[in-house]
C-alpha positions as MATLAB code, in Angstrom:
seq = 'MSSFCNGDEFIESKSFINFLVAIDPNNVLNVDRNALLSYPCYYKLHGVKCDLRSSVVIEIRLKNMNLSGVINAESLCKLSNLRVLSLVRNKIEGNVPESISSCRSLTTINANQNTQIPRKKSTTKQQLFHKNETQLFNDFSQSYQIFTKVELQSLNYKWSISNRPKSEQITNISTSPFVIL';
ca = [
       5.514   16.032  -22.479;
       8.380   18.013  -21.041;
      11.865   17.700  -22.361;
      13.371   16.834  -18.949;
      11.474   13.578  -18.767;
      13.763   10.649  -19.870;
      12.602    7.113  -20.717;
      12.674    5.816  -17.112;
      10.929    8.926  -15.777;
       8.233    8.572  -18.468;
       7.579    4.926  -17.419;
       7.318    5.942  -13.766;
       5.126    8.941  -14.609;
       2.786    6.911  -16.766;
       2.673    4.156  -14.055;
       1.872    6.822  -11.421;
      -0.980    8.150  -13.578;
      -2.288    4.652  -14.163;
      -2.258    4.018  -10.402;
      -4.139    7.289   -9.789;
      -6.743    6.529  -12.446;
      -7.396    3.082  -10.879;
      -7.473    4.283   -7.212;
      -9.349    7.514   -7.952;
     -11.619    6.877  -10.952;
     -13.846    9.872  -10.048;
     -10.820   12.212   -9.706;
     -11.812   13.343   -6.191;
      -8.157   14.401   -5.746;
      -8.833   16.885   -8.619;
      -5.533   16.088  -10.290;
      -4.731   17.367  -13.760;
      -3.516   14.040  -15.077;
      -2.013   15.624  -18.148;
       0.199   17.804  -15.926;
       1.555   14.630  -14.270;
       3.028   13.434  -17.603;
       5.922   15.850  -17.012;
       6.689   13.899  -13.824;
       4.676   13.450  -10.631;
       7.386   14.819   -8.276;
       7.267   18.220  -10.036;
       3.483   18.393   -9.573;
       3.842   18.215   -5.746;
       0.649   16.226   -5.213;
      -0.518   16.213   -1.563;
       0.326   12.913    0.103;
       3.060   12.009   -2.445;
       6.651   12.219   -1.126;
       9.585   12.291   -3.448;
      13.325   11.752   -2.942;
      14.832   15.209   -3.166;
      18.023   14.077   -4.921;
      16.587   11.775   -7.566;
      13.048   13.201   -7.832;
      11.411    9.750   -7.682;
       8.254    8.841   -5.796;
       9.120    7.104   -2.483;
       5.849    7.387   -0.551;
       2.181    7.587   -1.379;
       0.013    8.466    1.641;
      -3.584    9.155    0.558;
      -5.322    8.953    3.882;
      -9.062    9.742    4.259;
      -9.333   11.072    0.669;
     -12.622    9.360   -0.269;
     -10.903    7.195   -2.885;
     -13.165    4.519   -4.353;
     -11.137    2.600   -6.950;
      -8.921   -0.409   -6.886;
      -5.242   -0.948   -6.213;
      -3.312   -1.337   -9.463;
      -0.288   -3.406   -8.380;
       1.239   -3.612  -11.858;
       1.502    0.192  -11.993;
       2.738    0.486   -8.415;
       5.540   -2.030   -8.990;
       6.820    0.192  -11.889;
       7.443    2.931   -9.292;
      10.846    1.368   -8.575;
      11.663    3.438   -5.498;
       8.228    3.357   -3.818;
       8.646    2.298   -0.204;
       5.333    3.304    1.476;
       1.746    3.026    0.324;
      -0.918    4.180    2.756;
      -4.567    4.250    1.700;
      -6.116    4.420    5.168;
      -9.793    5.376    5.543;
     -10.979    5.279    1.935;
     -13.470    3.189    0.020;
     -11.014    1.064   -1.941;
     -12.689   -1.922   -3.656;
     -11.485   -5.501   -4.091;
      -8.461   -7.148   -2.488;
      -4.946   -5.944   -1.990;
      -3.501   -7.836   -5.054;
      -1.089  -10.655   -4.204;
       1.119   -9.433   -7.069;
       1.968   -6.400   -4.971;
       4.454   -8.639   -3.205;
       6.639   -8.397   -6.280;
       7.166   -4.631   -5.792;
      10.839   -4.621   -4.979;
      11.216   -1.499   -2.874;
       7.794   -1.472   -1.207;
       8.231   -2.046    2.532;
       5.003   -0.774    4.054;
       1.380   -1.057    2.915;
      -1.492    0.273    4.991;
      -4.912   -0.245    3.488;
      -6.667   -0.193    6.893;
     -10.245    0.993    7.375;
     -11.330    0.644    3.792;
     -14.967   -0.329    3.786;
     -14.775   -2.330    0.538;
     -11.597   -4.430    1.082;
     -12.672   -7.872    2.291;
     -10.637   -9.653    4.990;
      -9.465  -13.232    4.581;
      -8.848  -15.719    7.365;
      -5.964  -18.272    7.223;
      -3.755  -20.254    9.587;
      -0.627  -20.162    7.389;
       2.460  -18.456    8.760;
       3.254  -17.061    5.291;
       1.014  -13.976    5.575;
       1.120  -10.292    6.190;
      -1.131   -8.594    8.653;
      -3.586   -5.811    7.885;
      -3.583   -4.091   11.222;
      -6.375   -2.038   12.792;
      -4.509    1.005   14.091;
      -6.936    1.819   16.896;
      -7.688   -1.568   18.397;
      -5.831   -4.729   19.528;
      -5.888   -7.724   17.217;
      -8.950   -9.196   18.812;
     -10.674  -10.340   15.634;
      -8.268  -12.054   13.273;
     -10.932  -12.189   10.512;
     -10.566   -8.407   10.327;
      -6.843   -8.146   11.005;
      -4.878   -9.363    8.008;
      -4.533   -9.820    4.299;
      -2.849  -12.989    3.027;
       0.283  -13.029    0.910;
       1.420  -16.613    0.292;
       4.724  -15.635   -1.426;
       6.032  -13.862    1.724;
       7.556  -15.416    4.777;
       7.897  -13.616    8.113;
      10.885  -13.802   10.363;
       8.888  -13.076   13.471;
       5.424  -11.923   14.255;
       4.207  -10.067   17.319;
       0.554   -9.683   17.928;
      -1.853   -8.825   20.713;
      -5.295  -10.199   21.258;
      -7.788  -10.373   24.111;
     -10.223  -12.865   25.512;
     -12.755  -11.700   28.106;
     -11.025   -8.300   28.403;
      -7.670   -9.836   29.344;
      -5.081   -8.722   26.801;
      -2.424  -11.257   25.843;
       0.696  -10.851   23.718;
       2.366  -13.646   21.759;
       5.246  -14.021   19.375;
       5.831  -16.464   16.596;
       9.519  -16.806   15.579;
      11.747  -18.888   13.244;
       9.786  -17.907   10.135;
      12.152  -16.845    7.329;
      12.482  -13.226    6.206;
       9.826  -10.928    4.728;
      10.313   -8.204    2.144;
       7.494   -6.010    3.550;
       4.752   -5.760    6.137;
       1.201   -4.581    5.872;
       0.226   -2.381    8.792;
];
């Protein structure tokens, strides 16, 4: 391990590696995981954005990378400045863990178009939506992932019946720490 890596950086670095091992068990990203021990921001991994001043991971955007693992929420939540997680068009398995709602800085999650993530259906207002980027919300069974610990302030959605698009808004639902796109 490099001498510039202090205790907090080591925790974030190890957490980042644990996340990568879980999300990419076959190492299709071809990442030298030992090199990441020095600190992920110095490795300049494609799809990982770091804050230039503090050298901490703020975004992970691994779109269409053929990833086939699972989302390790415990490791993600230890990336204390992570705001964006995008895993669009992969083969991620299992659910988006509910515990991801405890990630303090995370504001956006996009796990859209993953062939292995099941969709759940619910009528509760306390949920986050897993949006299909290319279509209107015309099939709610494929449009969202439930997070019962989160309350939305307002929700805008579009849907169609018989090719007639309709927009609606639900309001007066307390605040939400993040949204799934």
